[in-house]
LOKE-673221 format. One line per field, with one value per residue (C-alpha): x, y, z; residue in three letters. Coordinates in steps of 0.05 Angstrom, whole numbers, plus 5000, padded with zeros to 4 digits. Example, Ala and Ser with C-alpha at 12.3 -4.5 7.8 and 13.67 -1.06 7.14 Angstrom:
u <- (5246, 5273)
v <- (4910, 4979)
w <- (5156, 5143)
r <- (ala, ser)
// end
This chain:
u <- (5000, 5056, 5088, 5028, 5021, 5080, 5079, 5021, 5059, 5113, 5062, 5040, 4964, 4938, 4934, 4896, 4909, 4849, 4890, 4880, 4897, 4945, 4977, 5046, 5061, 5144, 5144, 5106, 5129, 5162, 5102, 5044, 5019, 5055, 5028, 4982, 4925, 4904, 4834, 4831, 4774, 4773, 4753, 4698, 4669, 4631, 4621, 4686, 4700, 4656, 4684, 4756, 4729, 4694, 4726, 4768, 4760, 4780, 4803, 4855, 4832, 4894, 4880, 4882, 4911, 4958, 4988, 4977, 4968, 4909, 4898, 4825, 4801, 4743, 4769, 4814, 4756, 4718, 4774, 4797, 4732, 4666, 4716, 4726, 4653, 4649, 4692, 4674, 4593, 4628, 4661, 4599, 4564, 4618, 4620, 4698, 4721, 4766, 4762, 4825, 4822, 4888, 4874, 4921, 4941, 4927, 4852, 4875, 4891, 4937, 4962, 4990, 5023, 5071, 5031, 5033, 4961, 4931, 4883, 4831, 4860, 4795, 4803, 4807, 4820, 4751, 4769, 4842, 4836, 4875, 4840, 4878, 4861, 4786, 4785, 4815, 4765, 4711, 4737, 4742, 4666, 4646, 4671, 4638, 4577, 4584, 4611, 4551, 4518, 4563, 4627, 4693, 4731, 4797, 4827, 4900, 4927, 5002, 5040, 5085, 5117, 5184, 5219, 5235, 5187, 5147, 5144, 5091, 5130, 5079, 5084, 5174, 5164, 5187, 5245, 5267, 5249, 5299, 5358, 5349, 5351, 5277, 5259, 5269, 5248, 5225, 5187, 5191, 5142, 5137, 5118, 5119, 5150, 5149, 5173, 5136, 5161, 5137, 5073, 5061, 5075, 5023, 4970, 4977, 4984, 4909, 4880, 4899, 4903, 4865, 4800, 4745, 4716, 4789, 4834, 4915, 4963, 5034, 5076, 5142, 5192, 5172, 5221, 5226, 5232, 5302, 5318, 5302, 5331, 5407, 5390, 5383, 5455, 5493, 5459, 5464, 5518, 5465, 5455, 5371, 5347, 5331, 5289, 5239, 5173, 5110, 5078, 5139, 5134, 5055, 5070, 5126, 5091, 5032, 5072, 5099, 5028, 5015, 5082, 5061, 4993, 5015, 5061, 5019, 5064, 5052, 5084, 5149, 5120, 5044, 4997, 4975, 5041, 5070, 5004, 5007, 5084, 5085, 5038, 5056, 5024, 5062, 5034, 5041, 5041, 5041, 4975, 5001, 5059, 5019, 4962, 4993, 5070, 5089, 5156, 5195, 5248, 5308, 5285, 5362, 5357, 5284, 5312, 5372, 5332, 5290, 5347, 5384, 5312, 5322, 5386, 5369, 5319, 5344, 5302, 5365, 5434, 5499, 5519, 5547, 5610, 5565, 5508, 5559, 5586, 5513, 5506, 5565, 5518)
v <- (4998, 5050, 5026, 5054, 5116, 5136, 5110, 5157, 5214, 5203, 5208, 5269, 5252, 5273, 5221, 5203, 5143, 5109, 5083, 5055, 5088, 5030, 5031, 5030, 5087, 5085, 5078, 5150, 5193, 5240, 5250, 5248, 5322, 5351, 5302, 5259, 5269, 5219, 5191, 5145, 5090, 5015, 4976, 4932, 5008, 5023, 5102, 5108, 5092, 5131, 5189, 5177, 5174, 5245, 5277, 5222, 5218, 5140, 5086, 5035, 4985, 4945, 4931, 4867, 4801, 4765, 4700, 4628, 4622, 4581, 4633, 4671, 4658, 4688, 4755, 4740, 4724, 4794, 4835, 4813, 4787, 4825, 4893, 4887, 4893, 4949, 4989, 4982, 4997, 5063, 5074, 5068, 5117, 5166, 5157, 5146, 5146, 5089, 5030, 4986, 4923, 4879, 4807, 4749, 4706, 4666, 4677, 4626, 4571, 4516, 4465, 4398, 4389, 4443, 4494, 4578, 4598, 4663, 4705, 4659, 4598, 4575, 4573, 4526, 4563, 4538, 4466, 4471, 4487, 4544, 4603, 4659, 4633, 4632, 4705, 4727, 4695, 4720, 4796, 4796, 4767, 4821, 4868, 4844, 4845, 4927, 4925, 4898, 4957, 5003, 5012, 5020, 4967, 4933, 4876, 4859, 4795, 4801, 4742, 4732, 4801, 4818, 4870, 4932, 4966, 4898, 4928, 4884, 4816, 4796, 4769, 4772, 4738, 4674, 4701, 4733, 4665, 4625, 4672, 4668, 4601, 4597, 4552, 4478, 4435, 4464, 4418, 4436, 4483, 4534, 4604, 4658, 4725, 4801, 4862, 4915, 4974, 4945, 4922, 4991, 5027, 4974, 4996, 5078, 5049, 5008, 5075, 5105, 5041, 4984, 4960, 4961, 4888, 4866, 4823, 4832, 4783, 4811, 4756, 4747, 4703, 4625, 4581, 4522, 4536, 4505, 4551, 4614, 4580, 4568, 4647, 4671, 4623, 4667, 4735, 4710, 4654, 4631, 4548, 4520, 4471, 4407, 4389, 4335, 4298, 4336, 4290, 4300, 4377, 4369, 4330, 4380, 4441, 4408, 4399, 4468, 4498, 4460, 4483, 4555, 4557, 4532, 4587, 4635, 4649, 4647, 4583, 4586, 4539, 4524, 4470, 4516, 4551, 4483, 4471, 4535, 4527, 4463, 4482, 4500, 4577, 4599, 4656, 4688, 4764, 4783, 4815, 4869, 4872, 4893, 4937, 4959, 4964, 4924, 4902, 4849, 4859, 4804, 4761, 4763, 4846, 4841, 4783, 4828, 4892, 4859, 4830, 4907, 4922, 4868, 4892, 4965, 4964, 4911, 4855, 4817, 4810, 4804, 4739, 4714, 4753, 4758, 4785, 4846, 4864, 4877, 4913, 4958, 4979)
w <- (4992, 5017, 4956, 4906, 4950, 4934, 4860, 4852, 4886, 4843, 4784, 4795, 4839, 4898, 4942, 5014, 5051, 5099, 5161, 5227, 5291, 5300, 5230, 5218, 5179, 5167, 5097, 5085, 5141, 5088, 5052, 5103, 5110, 5052, 4996, 5028, 5064, 5121, 5137, 5205, 5198, 5182, 5115, 5158, 5183, 5114, 5149, 5161, 5089, 5061, 5093, 5069, 4995, 5004, 4944, 4913, 4837, 4848, 4900, 4902, 4947, 4979, 5052, 5074, 5114, 5074, 5112, 5115, 5182, 5216, 5275, 5264, 5200, 5202, 5215, 5157, 5114, 5144, 5126, 5054, 5016, 5058, 5070, 4993, 4988, 5030, 4999, 4927, 4955, 4981, 4919, 4871, 4923, 4914, 4832, 4831, 4763, 4763, 4830, 4831, 4876, 4896, 4901, 4901, 4853, 4918, 4890, 4837, 4877, 4857, 4821, 4843, 4773, 4736, 4690, 4681, 4699, 4665, 4676, 4635, 4677, 4725, 4795, 4854, 4920, 4941, 4945, 4968, 5039, 5041, 5085, 5055, 4985, 4998, 5029, 4961, 4915, 4950, 4964, 4882, 4879, 4925, 4892, 4825, 4856, 4861, 4790, 4761, 4789, 4751, 4790, 4732, 4771, 4750, 4787, 4798, 4818, 4846, 4859, 4922, 4931, 4942, 4958, 5010, 5057, 5086, 5154, 5176, 5153, 5107, 5041, 5054, 5118, 5101, 5064, 5135, 5168, 5121, 5128, 5206, 5201, 5232, 5177, 5200, 5131, 5069, 5006, 4940, 4907, 4850, 4863, 4827, 4850, 4826, 4858, 4894, 4859, 4799, 4825, 4853, 4781, 4754, 4810, 4783, 4719, 4727, 4736, 4673, 4619, 4659, 4627, 4675, 4681, 4672, 4706, 4711, 4736, 4764, 4772, 4728, 4760, 4761, 4798, 4841, 4919, 4906, 4852, 4905, 4965, 4913, 4908, 4969, 4990, 4942, 4974, 5045, 5050, 5097, 5066, 5056, 5107, 5090, 5034, 5056, 5023, 5030, 5076, 5125, 5129, 5128, 5204, 5222, 5210, 5249, 5316, 5301, 5301, 5372, 5399, 5378, 5397, 5477, 5469, 5445, 5388, 5306, 5282, 5234, 5188, 5191, 5153, 5109, 5090, 5075, 5027, 4992, 4981, 4959, 4897, 4827, 4825, 4765, 4720, 4664, 4667, 4593, 4593, 4643, 4605, 4543, 4574, 4638, 4620, 4674, 4678, 4714, 4752, 4764, 4820, 4837, 4854, 4894, 4938, 4943, 4966, 5007, 5044, 5047, 5075, 5127, 5152, 5148, 5191, 5237, 5233, 5207, 5233, 5196, 5217, 5154, 5116, 5055, 5101, 5129, 5054, 5043, 5113, 5084, 5027)
r <- (unk, unk, unk, unk, unk, unk, unk, unk, unk, unk, unk, unk, unk, unk, unk, unk, unk, unk, unk, unk, unk, unk, unk, unk, unk, unk, unk, unk, unk, unk, unk, unk, unk, unk, unk, unk, unk, unk, unk, unk, unk, unk, unk, unk, unk, unk, unk, unk, unk, unk, unk, unk, unk, unk, unk, unk, unk, unk, unk, unk, unk, unk, unk, unk, unk, unk, unk, unk, unk, unk, unk, unk, unk, unk, unk, unk, unk, unk, unk, unk, unk, unk, unk, unk, unk, unk, unk, unk, unk, unk, unk, unk, unk, unk, unk, unk, unk, unk, unk, unk, unk, unk, unk, unk, unk, unk, unk, unk, unk, unk, unk, unk, unk, unk, unk, unk, unk, unk, unk, unk, unk, unk, unk, unk, unk, unk, unk, unk, unk, unk, unk, unk, unk, unk, unk, unk, unk, unk, unk, unk, unk, unk, unk, unk, unk, unk, unk, unk, unk, unk, unk, unk, unk, unk, unk, unk, unk, unk, unk, unk, unk, unk, unk, unk, unk, unk, unk, unk, unk, unk, unk, unk, unk, unk, unk, unk, unk, unk, unk, unk, unk, unk, unk, unk, unk, unk, unk, unk, unk, unk, unk, unk, unk, unk, unk, unk, unk, unk, unk, unk, unk, unk, unk, unk, unk, unk, unk, unk, unk, unk, unk, unk, unk, unk, unk, unk, unk, unk, unk, unk, unk, unk, unk, unk, unk, unk, unk, unk, unk, unk, unk, unk, unk, unk, unk, unk, unk, unk, unk, unk, unk, unk, unk, unk, unk, unk, unk, unk, unk, unk, unk, unk, unk, unk, unk, unk, unk, unk, unk, unk, unk, unk, unk, unk, unk, unk, unk, unk, unk, unk, unk, unk, unk, unk, unk, unk, unk, unk, unk, unk, unk, unk, unk, unk, unk, unk, unk, unk, unk, unk, unk, unk, unk, unk, unk, unk, unk, unk, unk, unk, unk, unk, unk, unk, unk, unk, unk, unk, unk, unk, unk, unk, unk, unk, unk, unk, unk, unk, unk, unk, unk, unk, unk, unk, unk, unk, unk, unk, unk)
// end
């Protein structure tokens, strides 16, 4: 969300952010008050959303809960699904000229076999037992219900987001866990990655160039998890954990969930994360490249900048020679 705001300002737009009193605004401290207005509210509180939208020509809805932990799936569903409907209904009432919804590749589900999905690939997110995937799919459906009443809606589906600025340690939390040596094992999977800066630029482009009623995938780097970890090792000097068969990883995750629950903590590896990581979620971003001018940053560059952010903000200590070299940058 903060990168979208930054790209909006760079493109000459005036911006307003709807945030909660508890929101972390570290990434916007140099913009707030001068170039960016602040409105306080919550996507589950319709009155506050309507007040925040007053006078706006467009809305980009990036708020959501992105994780594969089993904690409070009902609240996740309310924020990701119900919240999307509330925001879009308020946007329709405000007669905005364009609405953009940040969904996720997770809304498409995943495949047990290798494939590259497009916007036309049927979803199985309702059937794979992942709370996050289901909530994002239903968030799209809630928004589309409003679009049927006249809202000019464009949907964007980012893949796994890399790059600097993840103050909430959401999409980059797995990378951080690997480098901290907090991930005990891993199971082979086929995820797709993109960079937050290119994805944010595509959100701004969607205001002008995105077609209402259309969905665009923002991914680009389709790799195996083994390839991803090899790149992280090259950058950081931290060796990956053992690769194990999926049934074993799923069992280990169940034990870690139980221990974390007893300690009232978050498990470093959950069963839903193991399942999500094991699937193939490779995607094509050709449509976004052609219509939104979306570009794809090399995976190594995104990973390097992600690790640099961890080092700069004290989330990661330079415990290896390669990390110390990065810290010196």
